[in-house]
LUMNUMAR-818191 format. One record per residue (C-alpha): residue number from 0; residue in one letter; x, y, z. Coordinates in Angstrom, 1 decimal, decimal comma. Example, Ala and Ser with C-alpha at 12.3 -4.5 7.8 and 13.67 -1.06 7.14 Angstrom:
! LUMNUMAR-818191
     i   aa        u        v        w
     0    a     12,3     -4,5      7,8
     1    s     13,7     -1,1      7,1
END
This chain:
! LUMNUMAR-818191
     i   aa        u        v        w
     0    m     14,0     25,8     24,7
     1    v     10,9     27,3     23,1
     2    v     11,3     24,9     20,1
     3    q     11,7     21,9     22,5
     4    d      8,5     22,9     24,3
     5    q      6,8     23,2     21,0
     6    i      7,9     19,7     20,0
     7    s      6,8     18,2     23,3
     8    t      3,3     19,5     22,7
     9    l      3,2     17,7     19,4
    10    c      4,2     14,2     20,7
    11    n      0,6     13,1     20,9
    12    f      0,0     14,6     17,5
    13    f      2,6     12,4     15,7
    14    k      3,1      9,3     17,9
    15    e      1,1      6,2     17,1
    16    t     -0,7      4,6     20,0
    17    n     -0,1      1,1     21,1
    18    e     -3,5      0,1     19,8
    19    e     -2,7      1,5     16,3
    20    i      0,6     -0,5     16,3
    21    a     -1,2     -3,7     17,3
    22    r     -3,9     -3,1     14,6
    23    k     -1,2     -2,6     11,9
    24    k      0,6     -5,7     12,9
    25    e     -2,6     -7,7     12,6
    26    i     -3,2     -6,3      9,1
    27    a      0,3     -7,3      8,2
    28    r     -0,8    -10,9      8,7
    29    h     -3,6    -10,6      6,1
    30    s     -3,1    -11,9      2,6
    31    l     -1,4     -9,5      0,1
    32    e     -3,5     -7,7     -2,5
    33    v     -1,4     -7,6     -5,5
    34    k     -1,6     -4,2     -7,3
    35    s     -1,4     -3,5    -11,0
    36    e      1,1     -1,1    -12,6
    37    s     -1,6      1,6    -12,9
    38    d     -1,8      1,6     -9,1
    39    l      1,7      3,0     -9,1
    40    e      0,6      6,1    -11,0
    41    i      0,4      9,3     -8,9
    42    d     -0,1     13,0     -9,3
    43    g      2,0     15,1     -7,0
    44    n     -0,7     17,7     -6,6
    45    d     -2,8     15,1     -4,7
    46    y     -0,2     15,1     -1,9
    47    y      0,5     18,9     -1,6
    48    d     -2,5     20,8     -0,4
    49    k     -2,2     24,6     -1,1
    50    s     -3,1     25,4      2,5
    51    l     -0,1     23,4      3,8
    52    d      2,5     25,6      2,2
    53    f      5,8     25,7      4,0
    54    p      7,3     28,0      6,7
    55    k      8,8     31,2      5,2
    56    r     11,0     33,7      7,0
    57    p      8,8     36,4      8,7
    58    p      9,5     40,0      7,6
    59    w     12,6     41,5      9,3
    60    n     15,0     44,4      9,1
    61    f     18,3     45,4     10,6
    62    q     16,6     47,5     13,3
    63    i     15,3     44,4     15,0
    64    n     17,7     43,0     17,6
    65    k     18,7     39,3     17,7
    66    d     16,5     38,3     20,7
    67    e     13,4     39,9     19,3
    68    l     14,0     38,3     15,9
    69    e     14,4     34,8     17,4
    70    a     11,3     35,2     19,5
    71    q      9,4     36,4     16,5
    72    e     10,5     33,4     14,4
    73    n      9,8     30,9     17,2
    74    k      6,2     32,3     17,6
    75    y      5,8     32,2     13,8
    76    l      6,7     28,5     13,5
    77    r      4,6     27,6     16,6
    78    d      1,6     29,3     15,1
    79    y      2,2     27,7     11,7
    80    v      2,2     24,2     13,1
    81    n     -0,8     24,9     15,3
    82    e     -2,7     26,1     12,2
    83    i     -1,9     22,9     10,4
    84    t     -3,0     20,7     13,3
    85    n     -6,3     22,6     13,4
    86    k     -6,9     22,3      9,7
    87    f     -6,0     18,7      9,0
    88    d     -6,5     15,3     10,7
    89    p     -3,2     13,9     11,8
    90    k     -3,9     10,8      9,8
    91    d     -4,1     12,8      6,6
    92    i     -0,7     14,5      6,7
    93    g      2,8     13,1      6,8
    94    l      5,5     13,8      9,3
    95    f      7,4     17,0      8,5
    96    e     10,3     19,1      9,8
    97    l      9,8     20,8     13,2
    98    n     13,3     22,2     13,7
    99    l     13,3     25,9     13,5
   100    e     17,1     26,0     13,0
   101    t     16,8     23,8      9,9
   102    w     14,1     26,1      8,4
   103    r     16,4     29,0      9,1
   104    q     19,1     27,4      7,1
   105    l     16,7     26,9      4,2
   106    w     15,8     30,6      4,4
   107    r     19,5     31,6      4,4
   108    v     20,2     29,4      1,3
   109    l     17,2     30,8     -0,5
   110    e     18,3     34,4      0,3
   111    m     22,0     34,0     -0,8
   112    s     21,6     31,8     -3,9
   113    d     21,3     33,0     -7,4
   114    v     19,9     29,7     -8,7
   115    i     18,0     27,1     -6,8
   116    l     19,0     23,5     -7,5
   117    f     16,3     21,2     -6,2
   118    i     17,1     17,5     -6,2
   119    v     14,6     14,7     -6,1
   120    d     14,9     10,9     -6,3
   121    i     13,4      9,7     -9,7
   122    r     11,7      6,8     -7,9
   123    f      9,4      9,2     -5,9
   124    s     10,0     12,5     -7,7
   125    a      6,4     13,9     -7,5
   126    l      6,2     13,1     -3,8
   127    m      9,4     15,1     -3,1
   128    f      8,6     18,2     -5,1
   129    p      6,6     20,8     -3,2
   130    p      4,8     23,2     -5,6
   131    s      4,7     25,9     -2,9
   132    l      8,5     26,1     -3,0
   133    y      8,5     26,4     -6,8
   134    d      5,9     29,3     -6,6
   135    y      7,9     31,1     -3,9
   136    v     11,2     30,9     -5,6
   137    v     10,0     31,8     -9,1
   138    s      7,2     34,2     -8,3
   139    t      8,1     35,8     -5,0
   140    l     11,9     35,7     -5,1
   141    g     12,2     36,0     -8,9
   142    k     15,0     33,4     -9,0
   143    h     15,6     30,6    -11,4
   144    f     14,6     27,0    -10,4
   145    i     16,4     23,9    -11,6
   146    l     14,9     20,5    -10,9
   147    v     17,4     17,6    -10,8
   148    l     15,9     14,2    -11,4
   149    n     18,6     12,2     -9,6
   150    k     19,3      8,4     -9,4
   151    i     18,0      7,9    -12,9
   152    d     20,1      4,7    -13,1
   153    l     17,4      3,1    -10,8
   154    a     14,6      3,6    -13,4
   155    p     13,9      2,5    -16,9
   156    a     14,9      5,2    -19,4
   157    g     11,3      5,6    -20,7
   158    l     10,0      6,3    -17,2
   159    v     12,7      8,9    -16,6
   160    v     11,5     10,7    -19,8
   161    a      7,9     10,4    -18,8
   162    w      8,6     12,1    -15,4
   163    k     10,6     14,9    -17,1
   164    h      7,7     15,7    -19,4
   165    y      5,3     15,5    -16,4
   166    f      7,2     18,3    -14,7
   167    q      7,6     20,4    -17,8
   168    e      3,9     20,5    -18,4
   169    k      3,0     21,4    -14,9
   170    y      5,7     23,9    -14,2
   171    p      6,6     25,9    -17,3
   172    e      9,3     28,0    -15,6
   173    l     11,2     24,9    -14,4
   174    h     14,5     23,9    -15,9
   175    i     14,9     20,1    -15,7
   176    v     18,1     18,1    -15,8
   177    m     18,7     14,4    -15,4
   178    f     21,5     13,1    -13,2
   179    t     23,0     10,0    -11,7
   180    t     25,9      9,9     -9,3
   181    l     26,7      6,4    -10,4
   182    p     27,0      6,3    -14,2
   183    g     28,2      3,1    -15,7
   184    y     31,9      4,0    -15,5
   185    n     31,7      4,5    -11,7
   186    l     30,4      0,9    -11,2
   187    i     32,2     -2,4    -11,2
   188    g     30,8     -5,7    -12,6
   189    k     27,1     -6,6    -13,3
   190    q     24,5     -4,1    -12,2
   191    s     21,8     -6,6    -11,3
   192    d     21,3    -10,3    -10,5
   193    a     19,0    -12,6    -12,5
   194    a     16,1    -12,1    -10,2
   195    g     16,1     -8,3    -10,4
   196    l     18,0     -7,1     -7,3
   197    n     20,3     -4,2     -8,1
   198    i     24,0     -4,7     -7,5
   199    r     25,8     -1,3     -7,6
   200    r     29,4     -1,8     -6,6
   201    r     31,2      1,5     -6,7
   202    r     34,7      1,9     -8,0
   203    g     37,4      3,1     -5,5
   204    r     37,6      6,6     -6,7
   205    i     34,6      8,8     -7,6
   206    r     34,8     10,1    -11,1
   207    m     32,9     13,3    -12,0
   208    a     29,5     12,4    -13,5
   209    a     30,4     14,5    -16,5
   210    e     27,2     13,8    -18,5
   211    g     24,8     15,1    -15,8
   212    t     27,2     17,9    -14,8
   213    q     27,3     19,1    -18,4
   214    q     23,5     19,4    -18,4
   215    i     23,6     21,6    -15,3
   216    l     26,3     23,7    -16,7
   217    d     24,4     24,2    -20,0
   218    v     21,3     25,4    -18,1
   219    c     23,4     27,8    -15,9
   220    k     25,0     29,3    -19,0
   221    k     21,6     30,2    -20,4
   222    l     20,5     31,7    -17,1
   223    v     23,6     33,9    -16,3
   224    g     24,7     34,7    -19,9
   225    a     27,8     36,9    -19,8
   226    k     27,3     38,1    -16,3
   227    v     29,5     35,3    -14,8
   228    d     32,5     33,6    -16,4
   229    l     31,8     29,9    -16,3
   230    s     34,7     28,9    -18,5
   231    s     36,6     27,3    -15,6
   232    w     33,6     25,0    -14,9
   233    d     33,5     24,1    -18,6
   234    n     37,2     23,3    -18,7
   235    k     36,9     21,2    -15,5
   236    i     34,3     19,0    -17,2
   237    k     36,4     18,7    -20,4
   238    e     39,5     17,7    -18,5
   239    e     37,6     15,0    -16,6
   240    i     36,1     13,6    -19,7
   241    h     39,4     13,2    -21,5
   242    e     41,3     12,0    -18,4
   243    e     42,6      8,5    -18,3
   244    f     40,6      6,8    -15,5
   245    d     42,1      4,3    -13,2
   246    a     39,7      2,7    -10,8
   247    e     42,4      2,1     -8,2
   248    d     43,8      5,6     -8,3
   249    e     42,3      7,6     -5,4
   250    k     44,9     10,4     -5,3
   251    v     43,9     12,1     -8,6
   252    e     42,0     15,3     -8,1
   253    v     40,7     17,5    -10,9
   254    g     40,1     21,3    -10,7
   255    e     40,8     23,9     -8,0
   256    t     41,4     23,3     -4,4
   257    v     38,0     22,8     -2,7
   258    q     37,2     25,2      0,1
   259    v     34,6     24,0      2,6
   260    k     33,4     26,2      5,4
   261    h     30,4     26,5      7,6
   262    v     28,4     29,6      7,2
   263    d     26,2     31,1      9,9
   264    t     22,5     31,7      9,3
   265    g     22,6     35,4      9,8
   266    f     21,3     38,1      7,6
   267    v     22,8     39,7      4,5
   268    e     21,4     41,8      1,8
   269    y     21,2     39,7     -1,4
   270    e     23,4     40,9     -4,3
   271    k     23,1     39,0     -7,5
   272    f     26,3     37,3     -8,8
   273    k     28,2     39,0     -6,0
   274    s     31,9     39,4     -6,8
   275    g     31,4     37,6    -10,1
   276    i     30,4     34,3     -8,4
   277    l     27,4     32,2     -9,3
   278    t     25,9     30,8     -6,1
   279    v     23,8     27,6     -6,5
   280    g     21,7     26,5     -3,6
   281    c     21,3     22,7     -3,4
   282    l     18,0     21,7     -1,7
   283    g     15,9     18,6     -1,4
   284    q     14,4     16,1      1,1
   285    p     16,6     13,7      3,0
   286    n     18,3     10,9      1,1
   287    v     17,7     12,3     -2,4
   288    g     21,5     12,3     -2,9
   289    k     22,4     16,0     -2,5
   290    s     25,8     15,3     -1,0
   291    s     26,5     12,5     -3,4
   292    l     25,6     14,8     -6,3
   293    m     28,0     17,4     -5,1
   294    n     30,8     14,9     -4,8
   295    a     30,0     13,5     -8,3
   296    m     30,1     17,1     -9,7
   297    m     33,5     17,7     -8,0
   298    g     35,0     14,3     -9,0
   299    k     36,1     13,7     -5,4
   300    k     34,6     13,4     -2,0
   301    v     34,0     16,9     -0,4
   302    v     30,8     16,2      1,5
   303    s     30,2     13,2      3,8
   304    v     27,4     10,9      2,8
   305    s     25,1      8,7      4,9
   306    k     21,8      6,9      4,5
   307    t     20,6      8,3      7,8
   308    p     18,1     11,2      7,4
   309    g     19,4     14,4      8,9
   310    h     23,1     13,5      8,4
   311    t     23,8     16,9      7,0
   312    k     22,9     19,3      9,9
   313    h     24,4     22,6      8,7
   314    f     24,6     24,0      5,3
   315    q     28,1     24,6      3,9
   316    t     29,5     26,3      0,9
   317    i     31,8     24,5     -1,6
   318    f     33,6     26,2     -4,4
   319    l     33,2     24,0     -7,5
   320    t     35,5     26,5     -9,4
   321    p     36,7     30,0     -8,5
   322    t     33,4     31,4    -10,0
   323    v     30,9     28,8     -9,0
   324    r     29,9     28,2     -5,4
   325    l     27,5     25,4     -4,2
   326    c     25,5     25,6     -1,0
   327    d     24,5     22,3      0,5
   328    c     21,4     22,7      2,7
   329    p     20,3     20,0      5,2
   330    g     17,5     17,7      4,0
   331    l     14,1     19,1      4,7
   332    v     10,8     17,2      4,9
   333    f      8,1     19,6      3,6
   334    p      4,5     19,4      4,9
   335    s      2,5     17,1      2,7
   336    k     -0,1     14,3      2,7
   337    v      2,5     11,6      1,9
   338    s      1,7      8,5      3,9
   339    k      4,3      7,2      6,4
   340    p      5,1      4,0      4,5
   341    l      6,0      6,1      1,4
   342    q      8,0      8,4      3,6
   343    v     10,0      5,4      4,8
   344    l     10,6      4,2      1,3
   345    m     11,6      7,7      0,2
   346    g     14,1      7,9      3,0
   347    s     12,4     10,8      4,8
   348    f     11,8      8,8      8,0
   349    p     14,6      6,7      9,6
   350    i     14,0      3,0      9,4
   351    a     15,7      2,3     12,7
   352    q     13,1      4,4     14,5
   353    l     10,1      2,6     13,0
   354    r      8,0      1,0     15,7
   355    e      6,1     -1,0     13,2
   356    p      7,9     -1,7      9,8
   357    f      5,5     -4,3      8,5
   358    t      3,0     -1,9      7,0
   359    t      5,7     -0,5      4,8
   360    v      6,8     -4,1      3,8
   361    k      3,2     -4,8      2,9
   362    y      3,0     -1,7      0,7
   363    l      6,2     -2,8     -1,0
   364    a      5,2     -6,5     -1,4
   365    e      1,9     -5,6     -3,0
   366    r      3,7     -3,7     -5,8
   367    l      6,8     -5,9     -6,3
   368    d      7,2     -9,6     -6,3
   369    l      9,4     -9,8     -3,2
   370    v      9,0    -13,6     -3,0
   371    h     10,8    -13,9     -6,3
   372    l     13,2    -11,1     -5,7
   373    l     14,4    -12,5     -2,4
   374    r     14,1    -16,2     -3,4
   375    i     12,4    -17,1     -0,2
   376    d     10,3    -20,1      0,8
   377    h      7,0    -19,8      2,7
   378    p      7,8    -20,3      6,5
   379    d      4,5    -22,4      6,8
   380    n      4,7    -24,1      3,4
   381    d      1,6    -22,3      2,4
   382    d      0,6    -20,8     -1,0
   383    t     -0,8    -17,5      0,4
   384    w      1,6    -14,8      1,4
   385    s      1,3    -11,9      3,9
   386    a      3,8     -9,2      4,7
   387    m      4,6    -11,1      7,9
   388    d      5,2    -14,3      6,0
   389    i      7,7    -12,5      3,7
   390    c      9,5    -11,1      6,8
   391    d      9,6    -14,6      8,4
   392    g     10,7    -16,2      5,2
   393    w     13,6    -13,7      4,9
   394    a     14,5    -14,1      8,5
   395    k     14,6    -17,9      8,0
   396    k     16,8    -17,5      4,9
   397    r     19,2    -15,1      6,6
   398    g     19,2    -16,8     10,0
   399    y     17,7    -13,9     11,9
   400    l     16,7    -15,2     15,3
   401    t     15,6    -13,5     18,5
   402    a     18,2    -13,6     21,3
   403    k     16,1    -15,2     24,1
   404    a     13,6    -17,5     22,4
   405    a     15,5    -18,2     19,2
   406    r     12,4    -17,4     17,2
   407    l     12,4    -15,9     13,7
   408    d     13,2    -12,2     14,1
   409    s     10,6    -10,8     11,7
   410    y     11,3     -7,2     12,9
   411    r     15,0     -7,4     11,9
   412    a     14,1     -9,0      8,6
   413    a     11,6     -6,2      7,9
   414    n     14,3     -3,6      8,6
   415    s     16,7     -5,5      6,3
   416    i     14,2     -5,5      3,4
   417    l     13,4     -1,8      3,9
   418    r     17,1     -0,9      3,9
   419    m     17,6     -2,7      0,6
   420    a     14,6     -0,8     -0,8
   421    l     16,0      2,5      0,4
   422    d     19,4      1,7     -1,1
   423    g     17,9      0,8     -4,5
   424    k     18,7     -2,9     -4,3
   425    i     15,0     -3,6     -4,3
   426    c     13,7     -0,9     -6,7
   427    l     10,1      0,5     -6,5
   428    c      9,5      3,3     -9,0
   429    l      6,3      5,3     -9,0
   430    r      4,8      6,4    -12,3
   431    p      3,2      9,7    -13,6
   432    p     -0,5      9,7    -14,5
   433    a     -1,5      7,6    -17,6
   434    y      2,0      6,1    -17,9
   435    s      0,8      2,5    -18,3
   436    a     -1,4      3,4    -21,3
   437    r      1,5      5,1    -23,0
   438    k      4,3      2,9    -21,9
   439    e      5,5      1,9    -25,4
   440    y      5,4      5,6    -26,4
   441    w      7,8      6,6    -23,6
   442    a     10,1      3,6    -24,2
   443    s     10,6      4,7    -27,8
   444    h     10,7      8,5    -27,1
   445    p     13,7     10,4    -28,7
   446    d     14,8     11,6    -25,2
   447    v     15,6      8,0    -24,2
   448    t     18,9      8,2    -26,0
   449    k     19,9     11,1    -23,9
   450    v     18,9      9,3    -20,7
   451    k     21,1      6,3    -21,6
   452    w     24,0      8,6    -22,4
   453    i     23,7     10,1    -18,9
   454    q     23,4      6,7    -17,3
   455    a     26,5      5,6    -19,3
   456    r     25,3      2,1    -19,4
   457    t     26,5     -0,7    -21,7
   458    s     24,2     -2,8    -23,8
   459    e     24,3     -5,5    -21,2
   460    d     22,7     -3,2    -18,6
   461    d     19,8     -1,9    -20,8
   462    t     17,2     -4,4    -19,6
   463    p     14,5     -2,4    -17,9
   464    i     14,3     -2,9    -14,1
   465    e     10,6     -3,6    -14,2
   466    q     11,3     -6,5    -16,6
   467    q     14,2     -7,8    -14,6
   468    s     11,9     -8,4    -11,6
   469    v      9,9    -11,1    -13,4
   470    v     12,8    -13,1    -14,9
   471    v     12,7    -16,7    -13,8
   472    s     16,1    -17,9    -12,7
   473    d     17,8    -20,9    -11,2
   474    e     18,3    -20,2     -7,5
   475    s     21,4    -22,3     -7,3
   476    d     23,2    -20,2     -9,9
   477    n     22,6    -17,0     -8,1
   478    e     22,5    -17,9     -4,4
   479    e     26,1    -16,6     -3,9
   480    d     25,3    -13,3     -5,7
   481    i     22,3    -12,5     -3,5
   482    k     24,2    -13,6     -0,4
   483    q     27,0    -11,3     -1,3
   484    l     24,6     -8,5     -2,2
   485    v     22,8     -8,6      1,2
   486    e     26,0     -9,0      3,2
   487    q     27,4     -6,0      1,4
   488    a     24,2     -4,0      2,1
   489    e     24,3     -4,9      5,8
   490    t     28,1     -4,1      6,0
   491    n     27,6     -0,7      4,4
   492    t     24,7      0,0      6,7
   493    s     26,8     -1,0      9,7
   494    n     29,7      1,1      8,6
   495    e     27,7      4,2      7,8
   496    e     24,9      4,1     10,4
   497    g     25,9      1,7     13,1
   498    t     23,6     -1,0     14,4
   499    e     19,8     -0,4     14,7
   500    e     20,1     -0,3     18,5
   501    e     22,9      2,3     18,3
   502    e     20,9      4,4     15,9
   503    e     17,9      4,4     18,3
   504    e     20,1      5,4     21,2
   505    d     21,9      8,1     19,1
   506    s     18,6      9,5     17,8
   507    v     17,4     10,0     21,4
   508    k     20,7     11,5     22,5
   509    d     21,0     13,8     19,5
   510    s     17,4     14,8     19,2
   511    n     18,3     18,3     20,1
   512    f     20,6     18,4     17,0
   513    s     18,8     16,2     14,5
   514    s     17,5     18,0     11,4
   515    n     14,4     15,8     11,5
   516    k     12,8     16,6     14,8
   517    f      9,8     14,3     14,2
   518    s     12,1     11,3     14,2
   519    a     12,7     11,4     17,9
   520    l      8,9     11,5     18,5
   521    e      8,5      8,0     17,2
   522    t     11,2      6,5     19,4
   523    e      9,9      4,6     22,4
   524    n     11,3      5,7     25,8
END
């Protein structure tokens, strides 16, 4: 109840006014200002102010009873949020997690884990990595920190290498691995159409992403030495690599029986490598692919996956092998200065709860050639494009019409475009500082070979995504491909998340249980 009261007091702090919504819709009708590649370059430190930090568990001991401890933690989070609202203008900071229970689960995972595995999406890696968490884990807790650059199949190999070196230079105690849950052998058919839209059709059965898993194992071996026997994990990977793979065989499982159980967020005294088991805590913001990564490491589905932020509501422990335990923590949005359009593209904010999606489409359209990617015609036969024109053009192409007036449903079209961007079908990748000036250097870097090995791509799939987006193609040759791609995206969205209206209803109903409390604040009554 205290948390609910706290959230109610923050409604005005987060919710956009009707005047702001109207102003943004008007801006969406202005002509697009095409950005250069250098405008995609970012430095993560610009988005994480040191005074923002993140909520940490207040001091406690076993003499404090449960009610006193809960009251203490409620007061701590309330004071923390009030301090932020007093220090920063609401327009300068992004939306962040307000659910105390979710922060408690983070604290629990940090306490019980021997190694922290923090997962980021390679497309927005610097925006998803809070330096304050790194400092806390390494300096205060004295634990090892592994950064996983996930979804590297969505970025050119040279860009992946550039991001890896960016993090190595800034955070010397960081152990960095590269990962993709969808290496080439887990995909069917071509991986892109001629215009540049990504087509990632998964095989029926998930095969262990052995290349990325091997990297994680190698790092863990160095960290634990002889204190934990990791031979069972090593054997599991070797068996998977040499196993004959049948795309239609969904019954084959490799390794030990998986044990999944919910663990309460109580208090225990930390014991390193307790009972000879290595405990790895998996953290990250929503939609970075934590659950998919764990499934890919297992070689079978052990954690449910959804594109809806906040799908994982309680952390759970999963035994990868008898001596290796993974802890999957709910996705957390850390306090930062990341703008709302970027948070939408990152997957931190639910698309279905956007009151005004056109600002995000504008951000996307100024950095990618959406007209070419979507193969759309101008709705007014004009030469100048705006974000609203792109939405109307896509609505016209897809036949999206409003129910009453049968006008072009630009709102639904905007949501469709954003869902394709979130899923990686329309791919926007941010760059580290000075990447454009050294692009050729990164493309020919020795580490590129390792990236392609992890991606497990064939020679046909080596065309960089950024080059694919400017290929001129014959629309008639690829119309069926794009139609199938969009229909598949909408079908997947429908199956996993329900309709947009259902999502809005569910988000209001389940606001007490959602891991992203700020989401409900944006939903209109």
